[in-house]
A tleap script that builds the chain and sets N, CA, C and O, in Angstrom:
source leaprc.protein.ff14SB
mol = sequence {
  NMET LEU ILE TYR LYS VAL LEU GLN LYS ALA
  GLY ILE GLY ASN PHE HIE PHE TYR ASP LEU
  ARG HIE THR PHE ALA THR ARG LEU ALA GLN
  LYS GLY ILE ASP ILE TYR THR ILE ALA LYS
  LEU LEU GLY HIE LYS ASP ILE ARG MET THR
  GLN ARG TYR ALA HIE HIE CYS PRO GLU SER
  LEU ARG GLY ALA ILE GLN ALA ILE GLU VAL
  SER ASP ASN LEU VAL THR ILE LYS GLN ASN
  GLN ILE ILE SER ASN CALA
}
set mol.1.N position { -20.989 -9.069 24.008 }
set mol.1.CA position { -20.870 -9.592 22.740 }
set mol.1.C position { -19.554 -10.428 22.590 }
set mol.1.O position { -18.559 -10.006 23.179 }
set mol.2.N position { -19.473 -11.438 21.941 }
set mol.2.CA position { -17.968 -12.257 22.069 }
set mol.2.C position { -16.841 -11.442 21.311 }
set mol.2.O position { -15.634 -11.574 21.514 }
set mol.3.N position { -17.421 -10.595 20.421 }
set mol.3.CA position { -15.945 -9.882 19.705 }
set mol.3.C position { -14.808 -8.984 21.054 }
set mol.3.O position { -13.586 -8.968 21.209 }
set mol.4.N position { -16.348 -8.117 22.070 }
set mol.4.CA position { -15.642 -7.583 22.770 }
set mol.4.C position { -14.918 -8.341 23.980 }
set mol.4.O position { -14.356 -7.590 24.777 }
set mol.5.N position { -14.849 -9.664 24.230 }
set mol.5.CA position { -14.725 -10.427 24.713 }
set mol.5.C position { -13.096 -10.895 24.361 }
set mol.5.O position { -12.268 -11.047 25.259 }
set mol.6.N position { -12.805 -11.081 22.998 }
set mol.6.CA position { -11.740 -11.766 22.516 }
set mol.6.C position { -11.020 -10.648 22.455 }
set mol.6.O position { -9.863 -10.847 22.825 }
set mol.7.N position { -11.315 -9.200 22.034 }
set mol.7.CA position { -10.450 -8.243 21.826 }
set mol.7.C position { -10.078 -7.855 22.949 }
set mol.7.O position { -9.076 -7.140 22.930 }
set mol.8.N position { -10.794 -8.198 24.522 }
set mol.8.CA position { -10.362 -7.619 25.396 }
set mol.8.C position { -9.160 -8.987 26.083 }
set mol.8.O position { -8.243 -8.670 26.840 }
set mol.9.N position { -9.335 -10.049 25.769 }
set mol.9.CA position { -8.608 -11.266 25.799 }
set mol.9.C position { -7.122 -10.938 25.233 }
set mol.9.O position { -6.063 -11.044 25.852 }
set mol.10.N position { -7.316 -10.523 23.931 }
set mol.10.CA position { -6.352 -9.981 23.062 }
set mol.10.C position { -4.962 -8.662 23.261 }
set mol.10.O position { -3.895 -8.514 22.665 }
set mol.11.N position { -5.558 -7.972 24.265 }
set mol.11.CA position { -5.475 -6.933 24.560 }
set mol.11.C position { -5.012 -5.611 23.612 }
set mol.11.O position { -3.981 -4.944 23.539 }
set mol.12.N position { -6.326 -5.586 22.923 }
set mol.12.CA position { -6.421 -5.260 21.894 }
set mol.12.C position { -7.530 -4.194 22.208 }
set mol.12.O position { -8.635 -4.733 22.149 }
set mol.13.N position { -7.609 -2.736 22.552 }
set mol.13.CA position { -8.222 -1.636 22.600 }
set mol.13.C position { -8.590 -0.093 21.760 }
set mol.13.O position { -7.891 0.710 21.142 }
set mol.14.N position { -9.733 -0.151 22.028 }
set mol.14.CA position { -9.855 1.384 21.189 }
set mol.14.C position { -9.904 0.613 19.500 }
set mol.14.O position { -9.034 0.773 18.644 }
set mol.15.N position { -10.896 -0.049 19.383 }
set mol.15.CA position { -10.684 -1.079 18.024 }
set mol.15.C position { -12.619 -0.647 17.661 }
set mol.15.O position { -13.702 -0.558 18.239 }
set mol.16.N position { -12.009 -0.508 16.363 }
set mol.16.CA position { -13.104 0.090 15.477 }
set mol.16.C position { -13.219 -0.747 14.279 }
set mol.16.O position { -12.135 -1.259 13.995 }
set mol.17.N position { -14.370 -1.119 13.319 }
set mol.17.CA position { -14.340 -1.624 12.497 }
set mol.17.C position { -13.850 -1.583 11.175 }
set mol.17.O position { -13.601 -2.489 10.381 }
set mol.18.N position { -13.740 -0.091 11.075 }
set mol.18.CA position { -12.707 0.615 10.128 }
set mol.18.C position { -11.555 0.239 10.268 }
set mol.18.O position { -10.842 0.019 9.289 }
set mol.19.N position { -11.180 0.104 11.377 }
set mol.19.CA position { -10.059 -0.277 11.239 }
set mol.19.C position { -9.332 -1.621 10.526 }
set mol.19.O position { -8.129 -1.693 10.276 }
set mol.20.N position { -10.509 -2.857 10.208 }
set mol.20.CA position { -10.270 -3.447 9.292 }
set mol.20.C position { -9.869 -3.065 8.339 }
set mol.20.O position { -8.861 -3.520 7.799 }
set mol.21.N position { -10.859 -1.739 7.713 }
set mol.21.CA position { -11.126 -1.614 6.184 }
set mol.21.C position { -9.988 -0.736 5.830 }
set mol.21.O position { -9.834 -0.596 4.616 }
set mol.22.N position { -8.975 0.023 6.761 }
set mol.22.CA position { -8.097 0.372 6.675 }
set mol.22.C position { -6.926 -0.130 6.691 }
set mol.22.O position { -5.861 0.359 6.314 }
set mol.23.N position { -7.262 -1.563 7.341 }
set mol.23.CA position { -5.392 -2.378 7.251 }
set mol.23.C position { -5.843 -3.249 5.745 }
set mol.23.O position { -4.882 -3.405 4.992 }
set mol.24.N position { -6.839 -3.677 5.369 }
set mol.24.CA position { -7.429 -4.415 3.956 }
set mol.24.C position { -6.727 -3.317 3.009 }
set mol.24.O position { -5.618 -3.643 2.584 }
set mol.25.N position { -7.175 -2.187 2.661 }
set mol.25.CA position { -6.950 -1.097 1.690 }
set mol.25.C position { -5.242 -1.323 1.889 }
set mol.25.O position { -4.594 -1.787 0.951 }
set mol.26.N position { -4.615 -0.975 3.116 }
set mol.26.CA position { -3.053 -0.409 3.116 }
set mol.26.C position { -1.946 -1.742 2.581 }
set mol.26.O position { -0.780 -1.710 2.188 }
set mol.27.N position { -2.810 -2.742 2.754 }
set mol.27.CA position { -1.740 -3.678 2.467 }
set mol.27.C position { -1.865 -3.749 0.945 }
set mol.27.O position { -0.907 -3.638 0.179 }
set mol.28.N position { -3.205 -3.953 0.556 }
set mol.28.CA position { -3.513 -4.079 -1.091 }
set mol.28.C position { -2.289 -3.241 -1.488 }
set mol.28.O position { -1.344 -3.640 -2.168 }
set mol.29.N position { -2.485 -1.757 -0.846 }
set mol.29.CA position { -1.480 -0.633 -2.031 }
set mol.29.C position { -0.431 -0.888 -1.768 }
set mol.29.O position { 0.397 -0.266 -2.433 }
set mol.30.N position { 0.202 -1.994 -0.600 }
set mol.30.CA position { 1.492 -1.972 0.123 }
set mol.30.C position { 1.936 -3.025 -1.091 }
set mol.30.O position { 3.095 -2.970 -1.503 }
set mol.31.N position { 0.782 -4.203 -1.786 }
set mol.31.CA position { 1.167 -5.408 -2.649 }
set mol.31.C position { 1.011 -4.940 -4.296 }
set mol.31.O position { 0.970 -5.681 -5.278 }
set mol.32.N position { 0.940 -3.479 -4.243 }
set mol.32.CA position { 1.367 -2.868 -5.458 }
set mol.32.C position { -0.518 -2.998 -6.306 }
set mol.32.O position { -0.782 -3.143 -7.500 }
set mol.33.N position { -1.225 -2.907 -5.433 }
set mol.33.CA position { -2.632 -2.748 -6.121 }
set mol.33.C position { -3.300 -1.558 -6.550 }
set mol.33.O position { -3.768 -0.877 -5.638 }
set mol.34.N position { -3.440 -1.188 -7.594 }
set mol.34.CA position { -3.592 -0.115 -7.509 }
set mol.34.C position { -5.270 0.992 -7.172 }
set mol.34.O position { -6.371 0.447 -7.240 }
set mol.35.N position { -5.150 2.267 -6.887 }
set mol.35.CA position { -5.666 2.795 -6.208 }
set mol.35.C position { -7.310 2.786 -6.960 }
set mol.35.O position { -8.169 3.413 -6.340 }
set mol.36.N position { -7.546 2.395 -7.693 }
set mol.36.CA position { -8.654 2.231 -8.602 }
set mol.36.C position { -9.841 0.968 -8.300 }
set mol.36.O position { -11.068 0.990 -8.201 }
set mol.37.N position { -8.572 -0.369 -8.191 }
set mol.37.CA position { -8.776 -1.794 -7.891 }
set mol.37.C position { -9.145 -1.179 -6.559 }
set mol.37.O position { -10.320 -0.809 -6.544 }
set mol.38.N position { -8.568 -0.991 -5.583 }
set mol.38.CA position { -8.348 -0.787 -3.962 }
set mol.38.C position { -9.806 -0.298 -3.746 }
set mol.38.O position { -10.469 -0.945 -2.936 }
set mol.39.N position { -10.501 0.956 -4.477 }
set mol.39.CA position { -11.740 1.400 -4.408 }
set mol.39.C position { -13.193 0.958 -4.837 }
set mol.39.O position { -14.345 1.181 -4.462 }
set mol.40.N position { -12.404 0.043 -6.044 }
set mol.40.CA position { -14.110 -0.994 -6.018 }
set mol.40.C position { -13.878 -1.835 -4.881 }
set mol.40.O position { -14.960 -2.388 -4.682 }
set mol.41.N position { -13.135 -2.188 -4.115 }
set mol.41.CA position { -12.933 -3.728 -3.812 }
set mol.41.C position { -13.989 -3.037 -2.689 }
set mol.41.O position { -14.973 -3.598 -2.208 }
set mol.42.N position { -13.475 -1.536 -2.376 }
set mol.42.CA position { -14.383 -1.101 -0.248 }
set mol.42.C position { -15.201 -0.868 -0.904 }
set mol.42.O position { -16.215 -1.103 -0.247 }
set mol.43.N position { -15.573 -0.393 -2.233 }
set mol.43.CA position { -16.861 -0.105 -2.724 }
set mol.43.C position { -17.126 1.660 -2.655 }
set mol.43.O position { -18.232 2.191 -2.752 }
set mol.44.N position { -16.183 2.177 -2.517 }
set mol.44.CA position { -16.187 3.657 -2.621 }
set mol.44.C position { -15.951 4.303 -3.951 }
set mol.44.O position { -14.910 4.197 -4.599 }
set mol.45.N position { -17.501 5.293 -4.455 }
set mol.45.CA position { -17.425 5.640 -5.522 }
set mol.45.C position { -16.323 7.099 -5.976 }
set mol.45.O position { -16.155 7.665 -7.057 }
set mol.46.N position { -15.760 7.327 -4.673 }
set mol.46.CA position { -14.922 8.816 -4.982 }
set mol.46.C position { -13.508 8.206 -4.041 }
set mol.46.O position { -13.342 7.742 -2.912 }
set mol.47.N position { -12.607 8.531 -5.287 }
set mol.47.CA position { -11.301 7.722 -5.137 }
set mol.47.C position { -10.631 8.759 -3.820 }
set mol.47.O position { -9.876 8.359 -2.934 }
set mol.48.N position { -11.058 9.924 -3.963 }
set mol.48.CA position { -9.839 10.594 -2.266 }
set mol.48.C position { -10.835 9.879 -1.204 }
set mol.48.O position { -10.990 10.721 -0.318 }
set mol.49.N position { -11.311 9.142 -0.997 }
set mol.49.CA position { -11.907 8.170 0.343 }
set mol.49.C position { -10.831 6.960 0.748 }
set mol.49.O position { -10.367 6.679 1.853 }
set mol.50.N position { -10.536 6.153 -0.977 }
set mol.50.CA position { -9.484 5.302 -0.500 }
set mol.50.C position { -8.320 5.609 -0.224 }
set mol.50.O position { -7.406 4.957 0.280 }
set mol.51.N position { -8.403 6.824 -0.640 }
set mol.51.CA position { -6.753 7.506 -0.607 }
set mol.51.C position { -6.640 7.841 1.263 }
set mol.51.O position { -5.534 7.793 1.801 }
set mol.52.N position { -7.797 8.137 2.010 }
set mol.52.CA position { -7.882 8.239 3.198 }
set mol.52.C position { -7.558 6.831 4.163 }
set mol.52.O position { -7.086 6.777 5.299 }
set mol.53.N position { -8.040 5.639 3.176 }
set mol.53.CA position { -8.108 4.804 3.459 }
set mol.53.C position { -6.963 3.592 3.254 }
set mol.53.O position { -6.806 2.557 3.901 }
set mol.54.N position { -6.238 4.115 2.122 }
set mol.54.CA position { -4.794 3.147 2.004 }
set mol.54.C position { -3.497 3.772 1.866 }
set mol.54.O position { -3.102 4.239 0.798 }
set mol.55.N position { -2.781 3.784 3.027 }
set mol.55.CA position { -1.613 4.387 3.692 }
set mol.55.C position { -0.006 3.305 3.235 }
set mol.55.O position { 0.085 2.081 3.327 }
set mol.56.N position { 0.744 3.996 2.902 }
set mol.56.CA position { 2.087 3.085 2.546 }
set mol.56.C position { 2.813 3.746 3.609 }
set mol.56.O position { 2.687 4.883 4.064 }
set mol.57.N position { 3.893 2.449 4.023 }
set mol.57.CA position { 5.111 2.839 5.018 }
set mol.57.C position { 5.903 2.726 4.174 }
set mol.57.O position { 5.789 2.298 3.026 }
set mol.58.N position { 7.271 3.350 5.059 }
set mol.58.CA position { 8.560 3.899 4.104 }
set mol.58.C position { 8.884 2.736 3.200 }
set mol.58.O position { 9.288 2.903 2.049 }
set mol.59.N position { 8.701 1.589 3.735 }
set mol.59.CA position { 9.619 -0.016 2.961 }
set mol.59.C position { 8.412 0.261 2.115 }
set mol.59.O position { 8.728 1.100 1.272 }
set mol.60.N position { 7.589 0.022 2.037 }
set mol.60.CA position { 6.862 0.035 0.358 }
set mol.60.C position { 7.078 1.108 -0.563 }
set mol.60.O position { 7.173 1.128 -1.790 }
set mol.61.N position { 7.122 1.790 0.114 }
set mol.61.CA position { 7.743 2.984 -0.562 }
set mol.61.C position { 8.518 3.222 -1.227 }
set mol.61.O position { 8.249 3.796 -2.282 }
set mol.62.N position { 10.403 2.732 -0.749 }
set mol.62.CA position { 11.047 2.415 -1.282 }
set mol.62.C position { 11.206 1.403 -1.849 }
set mol.62.O position { 11.827 1.592 -2.895 }
set mol.63.N position { 10.890 0.153 -1.641 }
set mol.63.CA position { 10.206 -0.585 -2.835 }
set mol.63.C position { 10.035 -0.545 -3.893 }
set mol.63.O position { 10.414 -1.268 -4.815 }
set mol.64.N position { 9.084 0.837 -3.823 }
set mol.64.CA position { 8.522 1.026 -5.110 }
set mol.64.C position { 9.543 1.772 -6.033 }
set mol.64.O position { 9.535 1.613 -7.254 }
set mol.65.N position { 10.430 2.602 -5.377 }
set mol.65.CA position { 11.412 3.130 -6.167 }
set mol.65.C position { 12.671 2.200 -6.930 }
set mol.65.O position { 13.121 2.437 -8.051 }
set mol.66.N position { 13.180 0.900 -5.862 }
set mol.66.CA position { 13.678 -0.208 -5.858 }
set mol.66.C position { 13.311 -0.593 -7.564 }
set mol.66.O position { 13.974 -0.605 -8.602 }
set mol.67.N position { 11.788 -0.907 -7.174 }
set mol.67.CA position { 11.322 -1.712 -8.790 }
set mol.67.C position { 12.133 -0.963 -10.066 }
set mol.67.O position { 12.778 -1.322 -11.051 }
set mol.68.N position { 11.782 0.060 -9.558 }
set mol.68.CA position { 12.025 0.930 -11.224 }
set mol.68.C position { 13.435 1.344 -11.349 }
set mol.68.O position { 13.881 1.611 -12.465 }
set mol.69.N position { 14.214 1.425 -10.237 }
set mol.69.CA position { 15.617 1.542 -10.546 }
set mol.69.C position { 16.141 -0.057 -11.341 }
set mol.69.O position { 16.541 -0.104 -12.504 }
set mol.70.N position { 16.052 -0.991 -10.636 }
set mol.70.CA position { 16.412 -2.415 -11.080 }
set mol.70.C position { 15.242 -2.712 -12.261 }
set mol.70.O position { 15.919 -2.254 -13.182 }
set mol.71.N position { 14.346 -3.015 -12.737 }
set mol.71.CA position { 13.706 -3.793 -13.411 }
set mol.71.C position { 13.412 -2.892 -14.908 }
set mol.71.O position { 13.084 -3.290 -16.025 }
set mol.72.N position { 13.701 -1.461 -14.353 }
set mol.72.CA position { 13.243 -0.704 -16.005 }
set mol.72.C position { 14.956 -0.433 -16.250 }
set mol.72.O position { 15.088 -0.881 -17.389 }
set mol.73.N position { 15.786 -0.142 -15.989 }
set mol.73.CA position { 16.421 0.028 -16.325 }
set mol.73.C position { 17.038 1.182 -16.970 }
set mol.73.O position { 17.469 1.089 -18.119 }
set mol.74.N position { 17.121 2.488 -16.163 }
set mol.74.CA position { 16.657 3.203 -16.881 }
set mol.74.C position { 17.776 3.999 -17.813 }
set mol.74.O position { 17.673 4.594 -18.886 }
set mol.75.N position { 19.080 3.701 -16.770 }
set mol.75.CA position { 20.075 4.464 -17.374 }
set mol.75.C position { 20.875 3.281 -17.498 }
set mol.75.O position { 20.358 2.273 -17.016 }
set mol.76.N position { 21.802 3.171 -17.927 }
set mol.76.CA position { 23.157 1.973 -17.949 }
set mol.76.C position { 24.496 2.579 -18.359 }
set mol.76.O position { 24.619 3.186 -19.423 }
set mol.77.N position { 25.663 2.377 -17.355 }
set mol.77.CA position { 26.463 2.827 -17.322 }
set mol.77.C position { 27.819 1.914 -17.983 }
set mol.77.O position { 27.863 0.753 -17.575 }
set mol.78.N position { 28.779 2.276 -18.834 }
set mol.78.CA position { 29.010 1.762 -19.664 }
set mol.78.C position { 29.851 1.828 -19.823 }
set mol.78.O position { 29.554 1.766 -21.016 }
set mol.79.N position { 31.804 1.994 -19.853 }
set mol.79.CA position { 33.283 2.642 -19.924 }
set mol.79.C position { 33.107 3.875 -19.476 }
set mol.79.O position { 33.878 4.597 -20.108 }
set mol.80.N position { 32.537 4.445 -18.768 }
set mol.80.CA position { 32.145 6.055 -18.184 }
set mol.80.C position { 31.075 6.736 -18.693 }
set mol.80.O position { 30.730 7.846 -18.289 }
set mol.81.N position { 30.560 6.150 -19.519 }
set mol.81.CA position { 29.643 6.701 -20.487 }
set mol.81.C position { 28.310 6.732 -19.923 }
set mol.81.O position { 28.108 5.759 -19.197 }
set mol.82.N position { 27.538 7.367 -20.000 }
set mol.82.CA position { 26.125 7.087 -19.335 }
set mol.82.C position { 25.088 7.640 -20.654 }
set mol.82.O position { 24.672 8.720 -21.073 }
set mol.83.N position { 24.929 5.748 -21.111 }
set mol.83.CA position { 23.470 5.829 -21.945 }
set mol.83.C position { 22.376 5.560 -21.621 }
set mol.83.O position { 22.046 4.625 -20.891 }
set mol.84.N position { 21.583 6.473 -22.205 }
set mol.84.CA position { 20.404 6.276 -21.443 }
set mol.84.C position { 19.405 5.493 -22.620 }
set mol.84.O position { 19.567 5.584 -23.836 }
set mol.85.N position { 18.347 4.711 -21.929 }
set mol.85.CA position { 17.335 3.970 -22.953 }
set mol.85.C position { 16.294 4.738 -23.466 }
set mol.85.O position { 15.489 4.087 -24.132 }
set mol.86.N position { 16.039 6.087 -23.341 }
set mol.86.CA position { 15.103 6.657 -23.619 }
set mol.86.C position { 14.977 6.992 -25.348 }
set mol.86.O position { 14.005 7.607 -25.788 }
savepdb mol mol.pdb
quit
């Protein structure tokens, strides 16, 4: 089959079709797409299955925290006083 020749030529071993689904789900999750949308795109009826496919790398998790810290401005420090936006 052509796919096996291409994989061999590219030096990719132990490849399975579902690897593409994992990559697709993970990249969507890392771009901030919610888990329910990813589940719908993958055709999953149970969100737990989607959680098995969508993985976050440490960089994307760090980015999520930074997004909260920067965009929401939860705490403002002014003249040595902490003023909460709550």
